[in-house]
C-alpha positions in Angstrom: 110.2 -233.8 -4.7 108.5 -230.8 -6.4 105.5 -231.9 -8.5 105.3 -229.5 -11.4 102.1 -231.1 -12.7 100.2 -230.6 -9.5 101.6 -227.1 -9.1 100.5 -226.2 -12.6 97.0 -227.6 -11.9 96.6 -225.6 -8.7 97.8 -222.5 -10.5 95.3 -223.1 -13.3 92.5 -223.4 -10.7 93.4 -220.1 -9.0 93.6 -218.3 -12.4 90.2 -219.6 -13.4 88.7 -218.8 -10.0 90.1 -215.2 -10.2 88.5 -214.7 -13.6 85.2 -215.9 -12.4 85.4 -213.7 -9.3 86.1 -210.7 -11.4 83.2 -211.7 -13.7 80.9 -211.9 -10.8 81.9 -208.4 -9.7 81.2 -207.0 -13.2 77.8 -208.7 -13.3 76.8 -207.2 -10.0 77.8 -203.7 -11.1 75.7 -204.2 -14.2 72.6 -205.2 -12.2 72.6 -208.9 -13.1 72.8 -210.5 -9.6 71.4 -213.9 -10.7 74.3 -214.3 -13.2 76.8 -213.0 -10.6 75.6 -215.6 -8.1 76.3 -218.3 -10.7 79.8 -217.0 -11.3 80.6 -216.9 -7.5 79.1 -220.4 -7.2 81.6 -221.6 -9.7 84.4 -220.0 -7.7 83.3 -221.8 -4.6 83.1 -225.1 -6.6 86.8 -224.6 -7.5 87.9 -223.3 -4.1 85.5 -224.5 -1.4 87.2 -222.5 1.4 87.2 -219.1 -0.4 85.3 -217.2 2.3 85.3 -213.9 0.3 83.6 -215.8 -2.6 81.0 -216.9 -0.1 80.5 -213.3 1.0 80.0 -212.1 -2.5 77.8 -215.1 -3.3 75.6 -214.1 -0.4 75.2 -210.6 -1.6 74.4 -211.7 -5.1 71.9 -214.2 -3.9 70.2 -211.7 -1.7 70.0 -209.2 -4.6 68.5 -212.0 -6.7 65.8 -212.5 -4.0 67.1 -215.9 -3.0 67.1 -215.0 0.7 67.5 -218.5 2.2 70.4 -219.4 -0.1 72.0 -216.0 0.7 71.7 -216.7 4.5 73.4 -220.1 4.1 76.2 -218.6 2.1 76.8 -215.8 4.6 76.8 -218.3 7.5 79.3 -220.5 5.7 81.6 -217.4 5.2 81.4 -216.8 8.9 82.3 -220.4 9.7 85.3 -220.2 7.4 86.5 -216.8 8.9 85.2 -216.6 12.4 87.7 -213.8 13.3 86.4 -211.5 10.5 83.6 -209.0 11.0 82.9 -208.9 7.2 81.0 -212.2 7.1 78.8 -211.3 10.1 78.2 -207.8 8.5 76.9 -209.4 5.3 74.9 -212.0 7.2 73.2 -209.1 9.1 72.5 -207.3 5.8 71.0 -210.4 4.2 68.8 -211.0 7.3 67.8 -207.3 7.4 66.8 -207.3 3.7 64.8 -210.5 4.3 62.8 -208.8 7.1 64.4 -210.9 9.9 65.3 -207.9 12.0 66.1 -209.7 15.3 68.4 -212.1 13.5 70.0 -209.1 11.8 70.6 -207.4 15.1 72.4 -210.4 16.5 74.6 -210.6 13.4 75.5 -206.9 13.6 76.2 -207.1 17.3 78.5 -210.1 16.7 80.3 -208.1 13.9 80.6 -205.2 16.4 82.3 -207.4 19.0 84.8 -208.5 16.3 85.5 -205.0 15.2 84.4 -202.5 17.9 85.7 -199.4 16.1 83.9 -200.1 12.8 81.4 -197.3 12.4 79.6 -198.9 9.5 78.8 -201.9 11.7 77.5 -199.6 14.5 75.4 -197.7 11.9 73.8 -200.9 10.7 73.1 -202.0 14.3 71.4 -198.6 14.9 69.4 -199.1 11.7 68.2 -202.5 12.9 67.2 -201.2 16.3 65.0 -198.6 14.5 63.4 -201.4 12.5 62.7 -203.3 15.7 60.9 -200.2 17.1 63.7 -199.2 19.5 63.7 -195.7 18.1 65.7 -193.9 20.8 68.6 -196.4 20.9 68.7 -196.7 17.1 68.7 -193.0 16.5 71.5 -192.4 19.0 73.7 -195.0 17.3 73.0 -193.6 13.8 73.6 -190.0 14.8 77.0 -191.0 16.3 78.2 -193.4 13.6 76.5 -192.9 10.3 79.0 -191.2 7.9 76.9 -190.3 4.9 78.4 -191.9 1.9 77.7 -195.5 3.1 75.3 -196.0 0.2 74.0 -199.3 1.4 73.1 -198.0 4.8 71.6 -194.9 3.4 69.3 -196.7 1.0 68.1 -199.0 3.8 67.6 -196.1 6.1 65.6 -194.3 3.5 63.3 -197.3 3.1 62.8 -197.4 6.9 62.4 -193.6 7.3 60.0 -193.2 4.4 57.9 -196.1 5.6 57.6 -194.5 9.0 56.8 -191.1 7.5 54.3 -192.5 5.1 52.5 -194.1 8.1 52.5 -190.7 9.8 52.1 -188.5 6.7 49.5 -186.4 8.6 52.4 -185.0 10.7 55.4 -185.4 8.4 56.8 -182.9 5.9 57.2 -184.2 2.3 60.7 -184.4 0.8 59.8 -181.4 -1.3 59.2 -179.3 1.8 62.7 -180.2 3.1 64.6 -179.4 -0.1 65.8 -176.1 -1.4 65.2 -175.1 -5.0 68.9 -175.9 -5.8 68.4 -179.4 -4.5 65.3 -180.1 -6.5 62.3 -178.4 -4.8 59.9 -176.1 -6.6 57.6 -173.5 -5.3 54.9 -174.3 -7.8 54.0 -177.3 -9.9 53.2 -180.9 -9.4 52.8 -181.8 -5.8 55.6 -184.4 -5.6 58.1 -183.5 -8.3 60.9 -180.9 -8.7 62.8 -178.8 -11.1 64.4 -181.7 -12.9 61.0 -182.0 -14.8 61.1 -178.5 -16.2 62.9 -179.4 -19.4 60.5 -182.2 -20.1 57.5 -180.0 -19.4 58.7 -177.4 -21.9 59.2 -179.9 -24.6 55.9 -181.7 -24.1 53.7 -178.6 -23.9 55.1 -177.2 -27.1 54.5 -180.3 -29.3 51.0 -179.5 -30.4 51.3 -175.7 -30.3 54.0 -175.6 -33.0 51.8 -177.5 -35.4 48.7 -175.3 -35.2 48.1 -173.1 -38.3 45.3 -171.0 -39.7 42.3 -170.6 -37.4 43.8 -173.0 -35.0 46.8 -170.6 -34.5 44.5 -168.5 -32.4 44.3 -171.3 -29.9 48.1 -171.7 -30.1 48.6 -168.1 -29.1 46.1 -168.4 -26.3 47.7 -171.6 -25.0 51.2 -170.2 -25.2 50.1 -167.0 -23.3 48.4 -169.1 -20.6 51.4 -171.4 -20.2 53.8 -168.4 -19.9 51.8 -166.8 -17.0 50.9 -170.2 -15.5 47.1 -169.8 -15.9 46.4 -173.4 -16.3 42.6 -173.1 -16.6 43.0 -170.9 -19.6 45.6 -173.2 -21.1 43.3 -176.2 -20.8 40.5 -174.2 -22.4 42.7 -173.2 -25.3 44.0 -176.7 -25.9 40.5 -178.2 -25.8 39.5 -175.5 -28.3 42.4 -176.5 -30.6 41.3 -180.1 -30.4 37.8 -179.2 -31.4 39.2 -177.4 -34.4 40.9 -180.6 -35.5 44.4 -180.5 -33.9 45.9 -183.9 -33.5 44.3 -185.5 -30.4 47.5 -187.2 -29.3 49.5 -184.1 -29.5 46.9 -182.2 -27.5 46.7 -184.9 -24.9 50.4 -184.5 -24.1 50.1 -180.7 -23.5 46.8 -181.1 -21.6 48.5 -183.7 -19.4 51.2 -181.1 -18.5 48.6 -178.3 -17.9 46.5 -180.5 -15.6 49.7 -181.7 -13.8 50.9 -178.2 -13.2 47.4 -177.2 -12.0 47.7 -180.0 -9.4 44.9 -182.0 -11.0 46.9 -185.3 -11.3 43.9 -187.6 -12.0 43.0 -185.6 -15.1 46.6 -185.4 -16.1 47.0 -189.1 -15.9 44.0 -189.7 -18.1 45.4 -187.4 -20.8 48.8 -189.1 -20.8 47.1 -192.5 -21.0 45.4 -191.3 -24.2 48.8 -191.6 -25.9 49.8 -194.8 -27.6 51.9 -197.3 -25.6 55.0 -196.5 -27.5 54.8 -192.8 -26.8 54.2 -193.5 -23.1 57.6 -195.2 -23.0 59.4 -192.1 -24.1 61.3 -191.0 -21.0 59.9 -187.5 -20.9 56.3 -188.7 -21.2 57.0 -191.6 -18.8 58.3 -189.1 -16.2 55.1 -186.9 -16.5 52.8 -189.9 -16.5 54.6 -191.4 -13.5 54.2 -188.0 -11.7 50.5 -187.9 -12.4 49.8 -191.4 -11.4 51.7 -191.2 -8.2 50.1 -187.9 -7.1 46.7 -189.5 -8.0 47.4 -192.4 -5.7 47.7 -194.9 -8.5 50.9 -196.4 -7.2 50.8 -199.7 -8.9 50.4 -198.1 -12.3 53.1 -195.5 -11.6 55.8 -198.1 -11.1 56.5 -198.8 -14.8 56.7 -195.2 -16.1 58.8 -194.1 -13.1 61.1 -197.0 -13.6 61.6 -196.0 -17.3 62.3 -192.4 -16.3 64.7 -193.5 -13.5 66.7 -195.7 -15.8 67.0 -193.0 -18.4 67.6 -189.8 -16.4 70.7 -191.0 -14.6 71.5 -187.6 -13.1 68.0 -187.0 -11.6 67.1 -188.4 -8.3 63.4 -187.8 -8.3 62.2 -190.6 -10.7 64.1 -193.2 -8.7 63.0 -191.7 -5.4 59.3 -191.8 -6.3 59.6 -195.2 -7.9 60.7 -196.5 -4.5 57.9 -194.6 -2.8 55.4 -196.6 -4.9 56.7 -199.7 -3.2 56.5 -198.0 0.2 52.9 -196.9 -0.4 51.8 -200.3 -1.8 53.3 -202.2 1.2 50.9 -200.4 3.6 47.6 -202.1 4.1 44.6 -199.7 4.4 44.0 -198.6 7.9 47.1 -200.2 9.3 48.3 -198.7 12.6 51.7 -198.6 14.2 55.1 -198.9 12.5 55.8 -201.9 10.3 58.3 -202.3 7.5 57.5 -204.0 4.2 57.9 -207.8 4.5 60.4 -207.6 1.6 62.0 -204.1 1.6 64.6 -204.9 -1.1 62.5 -203.5 -4.0 62.3 -200.0 -2.5 65.9 -200.1 -1.3 67.1 -200.8 -4.8 65.5 -197.6 -6.2 66.4 -195.5 -3.1 70.1 -196.6 -3.7 69.9 -194.9 -7.1 68.3 -191.8 -5.6 70.9 -191.5 -2.9 73.6 -191.8 -5.5 72.2 -188.9 -7.5 71.6 -186.2 -4.8 73.9 -184.2 -2.5 73.2 -183.4 0.3 71.9 -186.8 1.0 68.3 -187.8 1.0 68.8 -190.2 3.9 70.1 -187.5 6.2 67.1 -185.2 5.6 64.5 -188.0 5.9 66.1 -189.5 9.0 66.0 -186.1 10.7 62.3 -185.8 9.8 61.6 -189.3 11.1 63.2 -188.5 14.4 61.2 -185.2 14.6 57.9 -186.9 13.9 58.7 -189.7 16.3 59.2 -187.2 19.0 55.9 -185.6 18.3 54.1 -189.0 18.3 55.8 -190.0 21.5 54.7 -186.9 23.4 51.2 -186.6 21.9 
């Protein structure tokens, strides 16, 4: 006999689980993985055999830096659906992001056996072989199977490639050297940053100049002329003269920071921007310039915050996110370290590289992977 009460209860469970699953997806998209993990956990409590909920739970836990819990969730998904490659793919991703590269290789290889034609799985396998130091095998797989547009693969590949290139930066070209002006390069200006910063530079350098009147207007004209012909030494002298005549010190500091940065004197640029009050330094334009100066001055820990502010604000520019990730790459390398080793926890850099990848076409990962292979060839034959 049909039991309407039991059927209604089961239907109610499925409806609630579906709502929680959708909630988890929305939370992940909005960058709240901890809350997403909680939502997926509630789905699992209602439907303990929901293997897709376990997959998403594993992804959310990994993004929330709960690696051990993420691995357990991914393994449970694989137990529930042993014929599906998806659970093994996610297990491999979680292991990879936790720095367990041999375990990741085994998971990706298992996913490949379940779905031999899946190019994403093969690309991840190639990526893991690179991380294990098997450069030739990994590069061959990536060249054959990586279709640029797999954002997750590209961000992880960028983390790996930039780590290798940072460790061999005496041989490697910078990203700026690989880009055309249309893609964000510039022939002159700050060593690491491209044309996206031009509008911010124009706004900042004109702040104090527009306020100068009377005798100080002479310095305004001198500074404007020097900026227009890119004579940064004269611009600095004019701005310092204006400050001596009583121009607002904070306004002058902003333009001096730009002049020093354009003159490739990042340490002095950083000191000028740091003269500004904390609230002003959180303005996205100022944060972008300050981050550029600190990064080029080798002050990677301090560069993280302003570059993060700029990356979150300038959603169409890839450079702040790219260099925010590069701070993590630089800080992960111990002084004098030799050989090739990835950060023990590469997820921080990968998160920012994912934003950068999403904001540039052609893709960053393709260019930096090509440079990595080129440098590796040089190192191998030297």
